[in-house]
C-alpha angles and dihedrals in degrees: 000000000000096000095047090051088057092058118081090224088056094235145071115256120254119238092246090060091057091045093053090057092049091047090048092055092047093047132089087248088075093044091122098040116104139149097025138136108218112198113200094179110113093259095303095128090058093058 
């Protein structure tokens, strides 16, 4: 599919992959994380 071909990982992300990033940022594991841009896009922002 066209969209997947434009993403370096070769596929569109799944909803649970996006959710895991959001849950991480909301968790205590991210308590020392601040001021970042977390791209959950299969590398598309790097191209």
